[in-house]
N, C-alpha and C positions, 0 to 999 in steps of 0.2 A: 645471836644474834647481835648484834650493834643496834643499840637501844638509838642512836642518834640517825640513823637512816631510816628515810622516808620516803624512797623511791624505789623501784622495783622492774625488771623489765618482763613484758610477754608479748605473745604471738598474737597478733590482730588481723582480722579479715577485715575490709571495707569494697562493697559494690558501689562503683560511681557511678555517677548519672552520664559520664562518657565511656559506659560499656565497658568498665573495664573490671576485673576484681584485683586489687591490692591486697597483697599479705607483705606484712613485715612485724619486724620487732622493734618494739615502743618501748618509751618507758614511761610507767601510771605509777600513782601513788598506792603505798602499801595500804590495807585497810585498815580502819580503823575498828579497833573490835568493840561490839556491844557483850554485853554482862554474861550472857552463856554461850559466846563465841571461841574458837580458839584460830590460832595463829600457825598455819601448815607449812614450811617449808618444803615446798614440792622436790623432790629426787627422782621421781619417775612418772609419767603418763603415758599411755600408750595413742598407738596411732590407729582408732578402730575406724572401719569404713563407715560410720556414722556420724566418724569426724569430719570426713571430706567432704561431705555436703557443707559446711560451713565453711570450713578451709577454701576450698576453691570454687563453691557452687557451681553454677551449668558454663566454665568458664571452657574455652578452650586452651586446654594446658601444651598442646602441642605446638602451640605458636605463644610459651609464655617468656617473657626475660626473666632474667634473671641476673639481681645486681649481688654482689659478693667481694668483700673486703673483709679486714679487720675490724672495722668499727662497726657496720651495719651489713643487717641481710634483707632485699625483701626481692618479690616478687611481683610482676605486672601481665597480665593475661587478657585475653580480648575476652566480651561476653557477646555469643551471635545474637545478633539484633531478633530473632526470632524467640529466646530462652531469654529475654528479659523481662516478661509478665513474671517470671518465678522468682525475681530478688524485688521487686518493687517495694516489699514492707520494708526492707534491710535499707534502701537505697542512702550514700553515705553518712552511714555509722560504721565507727570503729566498736569491732564486736570480737571480742577474748574469743578463744576457741580454746576446746579439748574438755569431753566429756567426763571423763573419771581421771584420778590417781591416786599418788601415796607416797606421805613425806613423815617427816617428826614435828612434832607439835612444840613451836619455839617460843611463845607466847600463846597467856589465855586472858579470859574476861576473868571480872571476879565472883564468879557463882562456883558452888563446891565441884559441879560436873566437869565442869571445862579448865579447871585447877588441875583435878586429878588425871588432865588426860597429860597434861606437861611431861617432855620428854618420851612419849609413847610415839610410835607408828600406828600411823591412821591412815586408812583409804577411806574415800571418798567419793562423789558423784555431784554434779551440781554444772557443773561447767565452768569454766576459766583455767583451766587444768597447764595448760601451756604456760604459766605462770612462775616466777620464782619460789611466790607466796603466793595463799589463798585464806580468807579468814571462811572458816567453815563451823555451823552451830553444833554442838560438843553431842549432843542427839543423834547427829545425822555421821556422824565417824563411826566406821569400822575398825575398833580396836584389833590390831593384833598380836597373836600370841608372842610370848619373850622371843628374842633370838630370830624372828622374822624380817626381810629386809625390806624396806620401801619398792625395791625392785620386784621382788615376790608377791606384792602388795598391789602392784599397779594398777593390775585388770581384777579387781575385786566386784564389781558393782557389774555393768554391760553385759560381761556374757555372762558370771553364773549366776547374777540374778536371772537373766532370760532364760537359761537353763530350767533353772527352778520354777519361771513362771510358766512354760511349757509344761511342766510336769503339773504343774497344777492347774494348769487349764484343760489338761487331757482329765483329768480325775474329776473339775467341776463338769464337763460334757457327758463326762460317760464313757470315753473311749479306756480300748485297755491296752494299748500300742499305737504307737507313730510312725510317719517316717519324716525323713529329715534331707534336705538334700546340703549342698556344698557340707558334707559332713567328716569331711578331713581338717576344718577350721579349726582354731584353736577353741571355739565354739562346740563344735563338732564333739572334737576327743571328750570336753567334760561331760557333754550330754551321753556319749557312751559309757563312759564312768557312770555316771549318775543311774542309768537304765542297769545296769548292770548291779548294784548298790542296791535296788529295789525291785529289781527284778519285772520287769517290765520289757518285754520286743520291741526293739526298736529296728526299723530298717533303715539302712545308710546309701545315701547315692553318691558319688563319688564321678571323678570323670578320666582318673588315673590308674594304673598298678601301683604305684607308686605311694598313692592316698587309700589305693585298699588298704596295701600293706599296711599302714599306718593304724587303721581300723582294726585289723585282724591280729594287728599285736598288743591293740588294746583289751582283746578278748570278742570284737563284733564277733557274729553267729550271721547276721545276713548285710550284708555290703554288694550294691550293685552297680555297676560300670557303665555310665550310661551314654560312652565314648564304646560300646561295644554291640557287636549286632543282636549279642539275645539277650540285650539291657530288657525288653519289654517284656519277653517270655520269664528274666531270670527274677524282674519286677514283681510280675503276678503271681509267679509260685510263691517269693517270699510274704504277700499281702495272702494269698490264702493258708500258708503256715502262720504268719501272727496272727491274722483278721486286723489287722492295723486298719482304721477309716478315719486317722487325724493326720496330717502333711504338716511342717512348716519350713516353709522356701525361701531361702537366702537370695535366690535368684531374681524372679520376681517377673524377668522379662522371658519373650518364646514360648513354648509351648510344653514346658517340662510339668509346672502344674496342671494341665489337662492331659497330659498321659499319665497322670499320676493318678488322677482320679478316672482316667479310662482304667489303667489296672485295677484300681481298685473295686469297680464295678463289677469287671471280668472274676475279681475274685470271689464279691459276693453272689454272684448268677452261678459260680461254680460249687459253691456251698448249698444252694437250693434248687440242685438239679430237678427235683419232684415235684417241686411248685409248678403252681402255671403258667402258662407264660402271659407278660403282661410288655405291652409295646411302650409303656413308661418306665419299665425297665426295675430293678432291685427297689425295694422299700428301704434297704440298708440308706443311711445318712453318713454321706463322704463330706469331709471339710478340710478347704487348704485354705490352710494362712499364707501370706506372704509377709515375710517379716524384713526382707534386705533388697536391695536394687543392685547385685552382681553384674546382671546383664540389663543391660539401657535400653534394649530392643521394648516394642508391645508386648504386653501379655495378650495372649493367643489363648483360644477357649474354643477346642471344636467338639462339640456338643456330641460326645460318644459316650455316657455316662450317666445315661437315665434320669431322671427330675429329681433325687434326691441326695442335692448337693448342695455345698457352697461357698464362694471365697469371697474372704476377707483381707482385712490388713491386722496385723499384730504387731501391737507398742509394748514398751517394758510399763512404759508409764501408766498405760490407761488400767493394766493388769495391776499394776501395785494398789493401785486408788481401790477395785473392787477386792482384793484380798484382804486390804485391812491391816492396820498396825501390826496386831499380834503375829497375825501369820507374817508379815513383812520381818520383824525381829527377829522369827526365828531364822525365817533365811538368811539374814546379816549372819547372824549366829552361827548358822552350818557352814556359811560362807567364808568366814574364818578361823574355822574351830578345820578347816580341809583347804586352805588356802596353797598349801604346796604340796598338794597331793591329788583330790579331785579336782581342784578348782586351780591346777597350777597351770601359766600359759609361759608358750618359751617366744622369745626376740630374735629376730637376723641381726639386731645391729641397737645400739644404745648411740644417741645422737645429742647433742648440743642445743638449746633453741637455734644458732644460728646455723649450725649443721643443719636439722630439720629440714631448711630453706635452700638446703643444695638443690642444684639441678638430680645430682648423681640421688640424693637421697630419696627426692620426689617421686623420679621417676620409676624407683623400685616402690616406696611404699604405693605410688598407684595403684600399681600392679591389684591390689589386694588378694594376691594367690598365696595360697597355703604354704607356709614355711618364710615368708617375707616380712612380717610383720615388726613395724620398728615402735623403738621403746625413747622417749625424748627425756631428757634428765638435765632442768634447767639450771640445777646446781652445778655443771660442767661450764 
């Protein structure tokens, strides 16, 4: 790194009080390092669904205006008036974007732990990764095995740690199998690999034959296509066979979570045919967690699943706080050791900071579709 350099470029998002989201590439100071910090030259940062909420907020991107030239790129998109309350806490603030990334440590603070990372490839989370550089506490870095590239390391936190958090939640709450929606995603493929490694049943829900084929190729036994006429029956049969009473839903809206609970109830009743009838349904507790928002419509619950059930939200950060430092460190070490196998990610395209704000790229990664994940390389 040029020791005389003091400025860097990063993507920032601002919700303005004139009801516009502005996303731009801005110049800002390179961070000053504290004793235990390292400075990472970021070479890879994924665009996750969770990044889009900060990047574009509730803006109507179909009406966005794009400024693209050799010097600067920016996007301005209107925020519908009825959605302005959702951005009140960030009005007129330039917020740096990007939840996770990876790169090479090019400078360090004075601590021994920090200096020991000089020249190493590390992954990290914590925001502001759509930047040329980022200061990270040494102990927060996931140090990658020798020979691992930043691109291979970029998605080292959000998806892998979420997968391990799902498994930890299953164990903590006493379930023995689980259901997962949008299951052909990068995260879903990781979860299927972990299920095989740890030998627990996983029921995958997908939307197409192509997605089913992806999971079957990984060794999945239970894959249910929600766009088939037999979906309800197929899902119920899979739940009877696996005994899954825990689900993680990436879609959020619509009635899918409700239908999963209904099938869980039918599976529970099928396993207790000789028990006395109860108008309150089975006594088996069924739990659905919503962790994503791929479907933006209202969440609909059709109460056809008895009285022993729960629906809640699930986020990684609160889980890590529950898990504690020892378990979290074990999770991080497992991710690093398997970053090119179990926790490998694939990308449809690699773009620069400027390329990430092009209309063509935005229209693609906004779809949040399987096989369309983008990777930003700020060093390009």
